[in-house]
Structures are given as C-alpha cells and as structure tokens.
N, C-alpha and C positions, 0 to 999 in steps of 0.2 A: 426400633430401627432409627438410626440417626437421620435427621432431616436437614434440608438446606433451603435457602431462598433462591429462586430463579425467576427470570423474566422471559416469558414465552409469547409466541404468536400462535393463537389457537387455530386460525384458518386464514386463507389468502385474503388480504385486505383487512384483517382483523386488528384489534387494538393490542397493545402490549399489556400482558397480564402478569402481575406479581403473584407467584404461586409458591407453595411449599412442595418439595419433592423429596423422595428418599435419596440420600447421598449415594451415587452410583459406585459400584465396585469395578476396578479395572480387570479386563479379561486378558487372555493370552496376547502378549505383544503390546500391551497398553499400559499407560501410566495415568494416575489421577493427579490433577493439579488443583491445589487450593488457590483460587483466583484472587489476585490483589488488585488488578486493574484490567479493564477491557475497553479498547477504543471503539468508537462508533464510526463506521465507514459508510460511504454512499452506497456501496454494494449491499449493505444490509437491507436496502429497499427490495432486493430480490426475494428476501424472506417475507418482509412486511407485506408486500403487494402480491405475492404469489407468482413471481415472474420467472422462477426457475422450474423447468419441466420436471415432473415427477417428484417434487419436493413433498416430503411427508410431514404432516402436522399432528400435534403441536410441535413446534421447533423453537429451540433457544438459539438466537442469533449470536454473532460475535466472533470475529476472526483476527482480532488484535489483542491477544491474551497474554498477560504477564502474571506470573505467580510463582508457586513453589511446589515441587513434587511432594506429595504426602503418602503415596502408596504406589507400588509397582506390581504389575500382573506377572503371571508365569512367563518364563523365557525372556524376560527383560533383563539384560545384563549391563547395558551401557549406562543406564540412569539409576540413580539412587535417591531414596527419600531424603528430602531436605534441600535438594539442589534448586537454585533459582533458574526458572525456564520460561519460555514463551512459545506460543503457537501462532502462526500466521495463516494466510489464505490457503496455502498448500497443506492439505491435511493428511497426506500419506500417499503411497503408491504401491503397485502390486509386485514390483521387482522382476516380472517375467514378460511383460509386453515388449514390443520391438524397441520403443524408446527407452525403457528401463534397462534393457539388455545392453544398450549403447551408453548407459550412464546418464541419460537425459531424463531424470526423474520428474522434472517439472511438467513435461509433456506426456506423462503416463496416460495410456489409453483408458484406464479406469481409475484415474486419480481421484482422491477424496478432497472435499472442500470443507474446511472448518466452519461450523455454523450453518451449513447447508446439507452436507451428507450426514453429519452427526451434530449433536448439540454443541454449541459454542460457549463463549465466555460471559454472556449476560447471566451469570450465576456464581454462587459461592464456590462451587466445585465443577470440574468438567473432566471428561475422559478423552485422551488423545492417543493415537498410535505412536509408538516410540520413535519412529522415523520422522515424525512431523514436529518433533520437539527441538527447540534451540536453546542453548545456554545463554543466560543473561549475565553480563559482567557485574561484579559485586558493587561497583561504584556508579551504576546506572539505575536510578529510581524506577520502580515498576510503572508509574503513570507516564513517565517519559519514554520508557522502552516500548510500551504497548503500540503506539502509532508507528513506530519504526518497523514493526513486524508486518506492516502492510504498505503504507505510504512510503516508509523509509526504504524497505528492501526493493520496492518497485522502482523508485527513482535511482537509488544507488546501483542496483544490479544492472539496470538498463544502461546507465551511463558508463559503467566500467566495461561493458561488453560491446559498446557501440563503435569502437575503433578510433575515437578521438584521443589525441595525445595532449599532454601538458603544453600550454601555449596556444592551442587551437581555439578558434572562436566558437563557443558553444552558447546557444541561446535557449532560454527556458520560457516557453509560452505559458502564461498563467502564474499568478502569485497567490495560490490557494493552498488547499490541504496537501496536494502533491508538489506544486510548484515552489512553495516556500522551503521545502526540503531539497528539491532539485537544485535550486540556486546555491544553497549552502554546500551541497556535495560537489557541484561543478567547480566552485571556487576552491574548495579544499583539495580537489584533485589537480589543481594547477591550471585549470582552463581559463581562458579569457571569457568571462561570464557576462552575458547580456540577458537581462530580464525583460520580458515583453508583457505589458499589461495595458489596461484601459484607464486613462485619467492621470493627470499630473500628481494627484495625491498619493499614488503608490510609489513614486520615485524614491522617497526617503526610506521607506521600508525595504525596497529592493536593494538600495545601497547598504543598509544596515545588515541585510542578510548576506551580503558579500558580492553583489553584482558590481562589475566595473562600469557598465553602461545600462541605461534604462531607455526603452523605446515605448512611447505612448501611442497606442494604436489610434486614438482619437485625433492625433495631430497629423496623421498622414499614413500612407501605405507602409506597413512594417517591413515588407520585403525590400522596398527601396531603402529604408533606413539601414537594414542589414547589409545591403550591397555597398552602401557608403562606408561601412566599417570593414569591408573586404569580403563579405559573404560568410555564411556560417558553415563550418565543417559539420556541425550537428545542431539540429533543433529538437529539443525535447518538448513534445506537445503534451501538456498536462491538463489543460482546461477542456472539458468534453464538449467542444463546439467545432463541428466539422467545417463550417464555413470559415472560421478563424484559422483553422489548421491549413485549409486549402490555400488561403491567402499568403501563406509563408513559404510555399515551395520555391517561388522565384527569388527568395532571399538566401537560398543555399549557394555555397561555393561549388566549383566543379568537384565532383565525387562526394558532394555533401549528402547528408541523410536526414530525413524527417522521421524521428523516432516517436511513435505514438504510445502513450500510456494512459491517456485520458479516454475513457470508454464512452463513445457516442454511437447511437443507433443510426444516425444520418450518414449518407454516403459522402465521401470526399469528391470534390470537383477538380480534377487534375487531368490535363491532356497528356498523351504520350510524348508530344513534342517538348513539353516542359521538363521531362525526365531524360530524354534521349541525348539531347545536345550536350549537356553537362555531366552525363553519366550519373545523374542523381537518383536517389532511391527513397522509398517509403517502407518503413518496417514497424510492426507492432511488437510489444513486449509485455508479457505477464509479470508476475511478481518474482518469486524465487523459492528455492527449497529451504529447508531448515538450516542447512549449512550456509546458504546465501544470507539468511537472516542473521546467523552468528557473525558473519563477515561484516554485515551492515552495522550491527550493534557495536562490534569492536572498533570499526572505523569511526563511528559516531563518538564513541568514548574517547578515542585518541585525538580527534580533531575538534571536539566541542560542538558538533552538529546536534541540535536539539529541536524537537517539534514545539510549536507554540500551541498550548492546549488550554481547554476549558474543562473543569472537573465537575462531575455530578455524582451523587450517591446512586447506588444500584436501583433503589426504589424510585428514582426519578428518571428512569430510562426513557419513558415516553417524552418527557420534557427535553431531555438531552437529544433524542432523535430529531425532534422538531427543530431544535437549534441547528443541527447539522443539515437536515434536508432543506431548510429554508435558505441556507447560504449565509446565515448571520454569524456562524461560528468563526472565530479567528484563532487557529485554523483547524484544529482537530479537537474533537469532543471525546472525553475519556470518562468512563464509569469507574469510580473508586469503590472497590468491593470490601477491602480489608485494610 
C-alpha cells in the first residue's frame, strides 16, 4: 500500500509528530488532493492544545490547503483529476439544515471544519468533500494561494459584504496576518483606507500595502484620530485584542459598523449609548464557502493582492508553528509540501 508523510498531533497539548500513513482513498462525494502548500493559522492552536470540544486524535491540522486533485470518489462529477484546487476553513455542509436550505452554507448547523472535523493539509495528501473545494487560478502559485483560503477569504468576504462603498472611509485595525491583507483588499475595492497599528515603525509598511492614512495608537486615542478624518463607515477589526477593538467604537461615523474578524475570548466593553445615538453597530464575520474562496483568489489575481509569507518544509512544521504562534512571522507561515 502506498504511503505518505503527514504531521499529526497525537493528543491535546501534544507535540507535532512526523509520521507515515497509508495514502487515503476518497469515498463517495470526496476528492483526494495532492498537497503542494498548507498555511499555518492561529486557529491551528485549537488542534494543538485540544481547545475544540469533541475533537478526535490523532489529528492532522491545516485548513489553508493548496494542491491538485489526483483522485475523485464515486458520485463526484464537478471535479476532475489534475485540477488545481484549495480547501479552507469551511470543510463542507449537509445541504439539508435550515441555513443550507436558504443557501447560507457557511452557517450550516452541522458544517465540517478542515483540519478539525477531518484531517487537514499538514500532509502530502488529504481527503475533502467535493463541496469544500475551490478552484485556484493557474497563474497564482500554491504557496501564495494557501493563506488566501483563510486569512484572504475572511478579510475579502467580510469587506465585500459589509455595506461600505468605494470612497467610504474604511479603517483596518491591526497590520498582521489578517490586517495586511485587509488593507490591500480595502484599497483595491476603492475604499479610503486607513491602517491602525501601534508604533511609528509600521507607517511605511501600511502605506506600502495601500493605506492612504496611518494611525499610530501609541500617539493618542485612535477614535479621535478617526473622527478628525470624518469618522469611519467601517472598521475591520483583525487584531484579536478586545480592549483595542472597544476603543475604536467612538471612531465610527453615523451608521458606521465595527466588523470583527479577529477572534478574542475576552468581552468587548461598549455601552448601549455609544451605539444608539449614531445608529452604530457591531458585527462578527467568519470566513467563507468554497465559492467565496474562489472569488477571493480571482480578485487577488486580478488586483495583485498577495500575502507576505515565510516558507518552511513539511518536516519543520513544529518550527513553523512556533514562528506563527510567537507572533514573529511576517505575516503568514506556509508549509511547502511539493
């Protein structure tokens, strides 16, 4: 039986283990992907540390997968062997729950998550449901496509659905793994883009990424700085710091929205009065479906939006994870598999 190399977590809080496994065969409605690259996301800590209820071990993490289909299971008609594809956080849906019946597959009541519900992309091969697969444009390299299937679709999909229009003032809080893409997307969508970070040293990078303005939070209250610019129609909160997010609400324009994509466990501190007077709102947004990922990849190819990445071979997954979780990475870490 043919074998493959994979990196698994054997138990909650365990180390990454490089192991040999049998190459899996796709079942009904599934495809097998020969992995070329897999991004490492902060959410992979859910697997590493056992923070997802009911997660079964051993588990191969990874939900930013780029590769090529090399086998299809029974009843798969949409995909063919040889196609360049990727898989993101959304790992499939049941088609029959209330959300699915309304076409809102991302909020499926029994939705699967790549690298959590089933083994992900820290491996030479992986299996995915056909509906979780997104086509990758031929001129987009796999190692650049991989982070766009999580960080990319999260920022692009949230921005395009937030109600802001070209010319509106849109602020992006954080210039990290999510934020450095959010700034690029906002600029390419025609928004008046403001980057919010800490320290003067980030100003040049923010401008390079496309920001029209940069607000240094160490120089004063960012909400005041936003109001001096006219107030933000939309603030995309990417840095998982609830205190920093809360401090931005007063920077919203009337009818403005604080849109949260950076996951933090700490509560926000916002009073009802801050929201009522200006009819302001706070909303969260997850990633996107496979079709949303395709839209993200196509828009990125069209406009030149690219992630800033650091590459590691599959065998050095533990080192690559440490680079990500420590915050040293600039800005996405990608395992190159083939």
